[in-house]
N, C-alpha and C positions, 0 to 999 in steps of 0.2 A: 723957102718962104711959102706959107699957105696962101694960095691964090684967092680963096674965098674971104678969109678974114684979114689977110695982109700980115699976119703974125708969123714969126719964124719959130719953127718947132725943131728941137734936136732930133736927129735921125736915131731910131731905135736899132741897136746892134745886138745880134745873137751869135753865140759861138755854135758852130756845127762841125761834128766829126762823124756824122751818120748821114748817108745820102741814099735815097731810094728813087728810082726812075721807073715810071710806067707810061704806057701809051695806049691809045685806041686809034681808030681810023681818023680821028679829027684833031686830037690834041695830045700833048705830053703832060704828065703829072710829075712834078719834081718836089720830093719831100726832103726837107732839111731838118736835122734834129741833132740830139746829143745823146751819147751813150757813155755812161759813167764807168763802165767796165764790168767785169764779172758776167753773170747771166742776167743782169738787169735788162729789162726791155728798154729800148731807146725811146726817148721822149721827142716827138715830132713838134718842132717849133713853128714851122710854116710850110704850107703847100702852095706851090706856084703851078697854075694851070695855064698853058700857053700853046700857041699854034706851032706845028713842026718847023716852019720857016724861021721862027724866032729861036727855037732850040738850036738850029743849025748856026744861026748868028751868034748865040751864046757860046757854042763850041768853038767857033772861030776866035771869038774874043778871049776865051780862056786859053786857047793855044798860043795866041800872041802874048798874053800876060805871062804865061809860064816861060816862053822863050826869052822875054825881057828880064824876068826874074833870074833865070839861069845865066844870062849874059852878065848880070850885075853881081850875082852871089855864088855862082857855080851850080853844078847839076843837082837836081832834086832826086833823091834815091827813088827807084821804082817801087811801087807798092806791091805787096804780095797779092796773089790771086784772091786770097781771103783777107778781108779787112780785119784790123786788130780787134774790133768790137763784136765780131760774129762768133 
């Protein structure tokens, strides 16, 4: 629900199969995008800029989610060192 107008807005969803992470002394930059294959350049859909403490919290949250997924559906295969879109 939008707190300003009181209206409910649907959440916008984007597919991501391309991820790029950068950092400086103060923040992390998390790029999420889509690569359609071949030598096409990935299209970045969103960049999240956040503090290191929140990235560590995100890492913990993702690890818990992966463990729960694998408990329910079985192991997720390990990714190669090189992502399929590079």
